[in-house]
N, C-alpha and C positions, 0 to 999 in steps of 0.2 A: 504492499502500499506505500503510495510516494503523498506527500505533505504539500498541504493545499496552500499558495503562494498567499502571498499576506497580504489583502486589496489594498491597506494604505498604499501598496508599492507605485499601486496605480493611481495616477490626477483625480482628485474630485469628480473636474469635468467629464469624464468618461465613463466614472461611477456612475453619474447625474442622467449622460445621457444613455445608458444603458439600461436603467430604471424605466424608461419610459419607451409605450405602444412603439412598437416597429413602424405602425403608419406615421406617429409623427416625426420621426427617423428620415422618409422619406419625403415625405411633405418637405422638410427641412431642406433637404437634396436636392429636391428640385427647383424652391426657390434659391438657392447659392446657383445653379445651374443658371437659371432666367436672367441673376444679377450678374452672373461674369457674362451672356448675351447681349445687356442691357450695353455694359460697361466696354465693351469689345474685350473681352480680358477672352483668353482660352480658357477651354472648358475644362471641369475639374474629374480626374480618372477618377470615376467608383472603387476602381480596384488598387492606386497607388494611394491618391490624393485622400487627405478625409475631406470633406462639406464642412464649409464654413456659413452655413446660412444664418438667420437671425438667431434660429432655438440654441446651435450651438455656440455662437457667438455668445450669448446673454451666459449660457452656464459655464461657458470659459470664465467668465466673469465672475461668477458666483463661487465657481471652483478655488480657485486664487485664493479666497478669502476661506473659503474650508480646509484649502492645503495649509492656510500657515496659522487657523485654531487649529489642527488637530496637531502640527507640531510642537504650539505652546501645550498642549493637555502633554504630548509626551514628555514634551522638555518639565513639565512639574510633574510627571510619574519620577522622569531620573532623577529632578533634584532632589526625592524624598532619600537618597542613600548616598554614602559619602564615596562608592569606588565612581559614580558616572554624574552626579552636582556638578553640575558650576563654578567655575572657581571664584564668582561671588557668596554661592550658597555657604562654602566651609567652613566660612568662619560664624553664619548661624548653627551649624549642627552642631559643632564645636560649642558652640555654648547652651543649645538641648544638654549635653553631658557634662558641661563645667567643665569642660577642653583649658589648660592655658596654654594656647599658639606661643611656641617661640620664632619669631620673623628671621626665618634669613632670607628673605626676596625669594620663598622658591614656593611655588602653589604644592608641585608635588609632598615636597616635606612636608606644608600647612596639612595634608591632605593624609597622610602618614602617621603625621602627630596625635589626631584625630581618630583618625581610627583605630588608635591600637592606644587610646583616654583608659577604658576600659578593662585590658589586660592589664596596662601598666599601674595601675594602681593596686590590680590582686597581687601584684607581684615586685610590691615595693621594696627596695631593700634589699633585694636580691641581685647577682651578675645577671642574670635574664634579665631583668627590668631596666639594669644598665647597659647591657647591648642592643635592645630594641628603643631606646632612646635614642645613644647614639646614631642608630641606624636609620632614627627616621629624619631627625636635624641633618643628618650628613646625607642622607638619601642615599645611600651608598653600602658594600657590604662592612658592618662592625663585629668584632668581639669586644667581649669585656673579662678581666681576670686577677680572678682573686691574689695577689703574690703570695698571700701566708701559705696556700697549697704548696711555694716549691721553694718555703723558706726549711732547711735540714736543721734539727733539733734534734737535743740530744731527747734521748728511748730509756725509756724504763722498762730491763730486761725481762720482767713480769707480765710485762704488757706492752710487747714491739706492737708498731704501729707500719708497716714492709712499707707503704707507701713516704713516708717521713724521709727513707735511707737516703742517704747524697750516693749518685753518680756521677758516670760520667759516660756520654757519646761518643763511644773511642772513633765509630767508622764516621763521624760526623755529619752522616745522614740526616737523621733524625728528626735536627734540633733545624739545616737548610730548609725540611720542606715545610714549618713549621713559620719558618722566618723569625728564628728563635736563635740563643746562642749556642755553642753546641754541645755545654754542657747543660743539655736542658731539661734537668730532673729538677735538682734539687739545688739549691743557692746559698753561700752561706748569707749573713743578713746585713743589708746596709741601711748606711747609716742617713745617705744622704736627701735632701728635700726629691719628691717627683718631679718636681718643675726641673729641677738639674741633673733628672738623669736619673735617681734612684728610683727599683722600681720592688726588687723583694726585701719586703718585712710585712709584719703582720698585721701593722694599722693601714696599708697600701692596697688601692683597684683601679685597675685601670685599664680605659679604652681603648683598641686599635682599628685604627677607620682604613679602609682600602679606598684613596678618592679619585685613583686615576681606571677608568674602564678599558677592556679588552676591547675591541672593537672588533670585528669580523670582516674579512677579506673574504669574496666568494670569485669562484671562475677566473681562478688569476692563471694567466701564462705565464710559468716562471722562466728566467732570459737566462739565456746561456753563455758562459763564460768564455769565451774566444781566446783562442793560444792555452799551450801548455796542455794540465792532464786532459782527459775526455771525461766529456760524462760530467762538467761540473754545470750546476745553477745555482741561482738565488734566487726565493720567494719575492723577492721586492722587485716589482716591475722598472724601478726605476734601474737595476742591476747594482743597487747597496745591501750591505749586511744590514739585516733589523732582527732582532731577540722576537721570538713567536712567545707569543703571551698566553697562558695559559684562560681556554676557556670558562668562566666560573660557573661551578653548578649552584642549584637555587640550596639559598639556608635555610638552617628550620631553626622557627619562629621561638621556638619550643626551649631551644637550648644556649649558653653562653658561648660556648666556644664555635669559632668559623674551622670545618673542617679544611682539610689543605685543597682540597680540591672544590672547594668556594673561595680563596683567596683570589683573585685577579690578577698577574706579574706571570713575569717570564718563566717559561717552563722550567723548574731544575731539571739539569743534563743526567747528574746521578739516580733521583728518581725516573726520569722516562726511559733512561736503559733498563732499572731491570722492572717498570713497569708501565712496556709500550701501551698497552692496551687502555691505562687512564687515559692516556693523551691523544693517540691517532685512531681513528676509524668516526661510522656515521655522527653527530651530534658530535665529537669531541672537538682536539684545537687542531688538528690538524690530520687533514684528509688530502692524498695524491689518487690521480684519475689518468690512465691511460689508456688513450682510445676507449673512451668511455667506461671502464671497470676499473673498481678501486680498489687499489693495490691490496693487497693480503696482509693483513697483521704480521704473520708470518715470516714476507717479504719483508720488512721493515726492520733496521737496527738506529735507534738514535746514539750517537755518539760526537764525537770530538773530531769537526774537521778546520781545525785553525792552521794556516800559510804554515810550510815548510822550509819555504826560501823567501828571502825580502822581496821579491819581485810579483811575488803571488802566484808566481805560475803552478806552482804545486800542492797538493792539499795534504792533510792529515790521512796515512793509509790505513793504518792501526784497525782501523775499524775495520777497514776495505779488506784488510788479509784474515781478517776473523773470521769476519763472514762475506764472503766476492760474492756470492748469488745474490746480497739481500739491497735494496736500495737504502742508503746511509741518507739521516736528517742529521744537520746543526740546529735544537735549536735557539741556541744562544746567541748565534751570526744569521740564521733564517739562509742555511745553505745545504744543498741534496748532490747526492752523487751517487749518478745513476750502476749497478753493477756492468761490470764489464766494458765501462767507460763509453756505453752507453748504443753499444752495438744491435743492430736489429731492433732501435726503437725510434719511432716517429717520433722529434723534439715539441712539432706542431699537434701533438696530440694530446700531448700532458695537459692537465691542470688539479689546480690547488686551490686549498682553502685553508685559511689561517685568522691566527687571531692577532693583534697585535697591542702595542700600548698606545695613547694621543690623549694627553688631558684637554688639550683644547680642543671642545665635542661640532668644532664647526670644520670644514673645510673639504665634505666630500666622504667617502669611505661605504656607509650602512646605509646606503640614500635612498628615499622614498617618493613614489611621486605624492607629490603635496593634492590631499584629498581635494576633489573635484575643477580642477585644470585636465587635462586630454588633449590630445594629438585627434588636426582632421586628419587622417590616410598617411602617415609620417613614411616613412627609407625608412626601412628596418636594416640595422647591421647587425646580424643576427650570430647567437654566440657558435656553433658548430664549423668550423672554417679555422685553417692559417691567419697569418696575421699580412701575408700580403694578400690574400682573397681580401681579409677585411679591408684592407689598407687603399686596393685599388674598390673596394665598394663606397668608400668613406669619400674618396674621392669623387665617383662617379654621382652618389647622393649631390654631393656642393655642386656638384655642376650642376644641377639638376631643381633648385630653387627655386625658380621661377613656376612648377608642377606643383610640388612636395619642401616648403619649407621647413619641413619640423622633420628633426632627423633622431631618432630611438637610436640610442647604442647599445645594445645587448650584447657588446661580446667584452670581453673581461681580460683580454690581454691588451698591446701594445699597437697602434696606428699610426702613423705616419701621416701629417698635416700635407698638404699638398702648398705648394707655394703663392698662389696666390685663389683667392678666391671673390667674385662676385656676386652682391646683393640686388637682386631689384628692385626697382625702384616703390618703396611702399610694401615693400616684403619686410617680415620678422624672422627673420631666420633663425631657429632653435635646434639646439644639441643636446641631448639631454642621455641624462644615464638610467637603465632602467633599472626596474627596482632589486635593492640591492648590490647591485654593480658601482664597482669606480673604475673604467675604463679610463683607459691612459693613450694619452694624443703625444706623440712626438714631433718636435717641429725641429725642422733639418736648416740651421740656419732662420729666416726671418716666416712668418705668416702673414702674407698681403693682407688685407681684407678691402674693399672695396664697397660699395653701395648707388644703390642713385638714391635721387629723395626720397624724405620717410622714411630709410633703409633704418633696423634695429639689428644687432645679434645679441643673442643673449644663450651661455654657455651654462649649464647647470649637473653638475653633480660630476664634475672629468677629475683630472686630475692629466695636465698637462707640462712639458719640461721642451731641456731641447734649445729653445731658443726663442725668438721675442715673437708676442702679437703685435702686428702694426695694424691697427685704421690709417688709410690712408685716405686722402684729398676731402675731399667735402661729400656730404651725402646721409651719411652715417648719424640719424639723429640722438642712438642708444647704445651703448656696449654694457650687457651686463653679466655682471660675472656672481652665479649664489651656489653657493654649497659646493665650491671646487678649489681647488687645491692647482698655485701656478705655484713651482718648487722653486723658492728663492733662491737657488744655489745658482741655477741654470736659467731661469726665464724673469723675462723683462716684457711690461705692458708697455706700447707705445702708440699715441693718438694723435698726430698729427689733424688733424680733421679740430679748429677749435669750437664749432658749432656743436661738437660729441658731448654729451654728458654719459659718465662711467659712475655705471653704480656696481658695489662690490656689497656680498652681502653677505653674513655668514661662512666667507672662504679667506685660503693662506693663500696672500702674493706676493711676485717678488717686489722691483722696483718699478714704479710709473714713473712715464715720460708726457708731460701735457703739457698742449697748446696754453697760449697765456689764455686767451676763451674760454679753452675747457672750464666744463663745470663735474665734480667729480665728490660721490656719495658714500664713504665708509661707512658696515655697521655690523655690528660681531663681527671680527675680521682681524689680520690679522697683513700690515704693510711692509714686508721687513726687505730693506737696501743689502743684505749680507755682508758689503761688503764695510770697512768702517770709512774709506773715502769717496763712497757712494751716497748718493740720497736717497731716500724713500719716493717720496714726492717733489716734482720739480720737474722745470723745461725740461729744451734741448739747453746742449752746451752747460747744464746746471743752473741754466736762468730760470726766470719764478713761472710756475702755474699760471692755471687761473684760481677758482673759490673751491674750498675744502669747504663739506661738513659733515661730522661724522659720530657717532656713538658706539660707547664701548668697545673701542677700536685701539691694537697696541701698535704703536707706528714704529719701528727698528729703524735708524735713521734719519738724515734732515733733513725738513720740511723748508720747502720755498714755492710759499705761493703768495699770490697776488691778494688775495681777503680772504676770510671766515666768517663763515653761514654761524649755525650754533655747532658747537663741540664741546660735548658732555661726558663723563666717565672716562676719559680717555686718559692712556700713558705713552710719551714722547719720548723713546730717550735711543741714547746713541751709543755705538756698539765701544771700546776699549781699543787706543791706538789710532782714534781719530786727531788728527794734527788740524783740520781748517780752523779757522779766525772768524771765520763767520759766524753771525747766531745759528745753532741749531734747528730752533724753529724762526722762519723768519718769513714776515707776512708784512707787505707793504701798507696794505692803511687798515689801517690801527685804530681809524677814528669809527670803524664798522666791523661788526659782529661779535661775540664772546664766546669764553671760554669758561665752562662751570665742571668742578669738580674732575678736573683734569691735573693730571702732570706733568710738568714740563723740565728740562733741564738749566740748569741755571744760564743765562746773557743771550737767555732766549725775545725777542721781538716779535709782538701781539696785542691783539685789544685787550681790550677791559675782560679783567680776569675777577671769579668770581668762587671765594674757595678753591682754590687749586692750590695744588701744591709743584713747589714749598710757598710757603706762606709769605707774605710782604716783609723784608725784613727780617728774615730767618739767616743765622748768622755762620749756620753751618748747615746748609741744604745735603741731605744724602743720597746718595743716584741709586736709582733701583738696582738690584742684585736677582739677577737673573738664573735659576735651575741650570735651564739650559738654552743656547742661543743657537743649535742645530739642528734644523728643520731633520726630524725623525726620532728623534730621542722621543721619547714617552713624555719625558716635562718640557718640553719645545717651549718658551713665550711664558712660564710659568715663573712667578716673585716666589723668593726661599722667606721662611720665618722670620728671619733677624727683618727683614725691612720696617720702616719704620711705621708706626700708625695711618700715621699723614698716606701710603699708601695704600696696604691691602685691607685699611679701612676705610679710606673716603670716601667714596662716590658718594653719589648723594639717596643711593640708598642704602649706605650704609659700609656697601661691601670695598670690594678692590676692582682699582682702576683697570681700565683693559678689559684684553677679551676675556679673560676670564670675572669679569660681574656677577653671571649669570652659577657661576660654579661656588665663588667668595670661598674658599676652603678656610681663608684664618678667620672668617665670622665666622664661622659654623662652629670651628674649636673654639672659639672665645664665647659662642653661645653655651657650647657643651659644658666649656670648665666652671660655667659660670651656673650651669642647671644640674651637673651631676651628683653635687651635692645633698642636693634635697634628696637626689635618688638612693643614696648609697648609706648602708649602716651607719648608723651615731658615730662618729669619729674616726671614719675612717679619712685618709686622703685620696682624690681624685687626680688623675691627671688623664691628657686625650696625645695621643702619640699617630699622627698621618703617618701609616707606613713606607706605600709607594709613593707618598708625592711633597 
């Protein structure tokens, strides 16, 4: 028996029309045909076209109101549950259960806090309550540890307690798996305060949080390493080493400790070698397909594939000598070595799935098509083909934008962009990634895009490396880069059209070179010049670009523009080694525009500022310190905890300035440090540790 379709999926106008006798529908169709003949319009086809007579038109107006009413009734029902209610309803449901919501600027965190209010009260004073509270506020995997369980004490021989005996893990594996010290069982008493690093004492309870998530990368074509030892491949489409991360399993809210499988982080080599089934296979962290068939677990070996020589032409052979018929994977470097040097294996048929760590929650990766947006008969670059065929298909699709301006990239490998692309006048050329995929475009030299009057170019969910995207001549009204990454180490964006508006949202890009009349808007993004001598935003020859507006973004490098619009919650920084004597942020028109809740390097020349860092007259401004400025590192573009509160808590919402404003780990950690003592047993000291942040 098949399920009946939900009648509400059909528009109300059609349902109303279906309730009327067929005679009225026939008369309405006749009147529609008569009106068409009177107005000298083509007669409607009764098979294909829906008649639009007076009755149908009236019901369409009524049906539109009925559809809105049904949508409002459905929303009222969903607003009764914390899991499905609108964001504005969350504090009202919280008031019904007496929840005290700790505001960290995140609706997901508030929703979790309300959902766990009653369960938290029932378990208050236990380690489980601390773990659940930390997970709700941080919106990340968390665990709580009562360190008294790990303190070695003298034992009465008449009443032995084996769990309190001191021991040492000589093989060092157990401690690594749980990210604890090697002597992971019992410890001697620590007298240091928890805020100074002390942990193991009877009165201490700690919370550990894993703020950096593991993001999945699917249907990837690994990159062969040319020259030297045959059969070598790298997982990353950029051809660089990358650490493979554990895909975390769901944690159990009924326990206070996280199992190793629920901790996001790099795959531990020793544990992966001993237990490959925990990391490889369907639904696991790593998966390898050859010619459409998953490589069997028995044919996989995790091992060290480090370089054997300075030139990197040879990788470690110990795993190959011990397992000559197995496919070798190095999870620490993202390397793969095929058995027999890859003899008999078509490299174009290899697909891999893996997880990687990235703190910045933007830039593509596990991209999903926004709801409510659909292509009109797009050109599709399919998955099951080699890179040469995909490149040919992309060039053909870009050459036929007049017929099909939308292109859906469903190939997870690397495609080479053509040297030039022309967009017809008035057309909107869209290159979008398929759901859950992260296609890679390689630019050999420059990818020059020209367009007719009123044309636009939109790139969404892509990764681009190798050269410069050049918007040449006049005609293109807008360049939109959304949920994409332009590798800061190798790419740049050059706009020579002074009338082109550049819009960058939730992306990572290299340096921008714009004309003086251009307008650029940057939202939730990173613009990285990569070199200390380069400018993040400037014109040709390091002249001034046009106007800049930005929100919640990080700029790494000099910014030279004519004017500013509204700039808020942004972080402007320069790399060490900068030798230029010009202002790092140089705005010519200082009488217009405003910077709010933003951080700027000393010596910047800008319009008026409002609550920016450093404050006016600050005698010793503190330059921001990043955990990493190398793209590809999990902590790329994130601030360390040692930065002053003016940077980590100085945004308008009380969070971090820059691209990490939405996550604001330091704000969440501070909120936890203030809230945990109320939930801990009386007299216990508490502290929060960011494990992978």
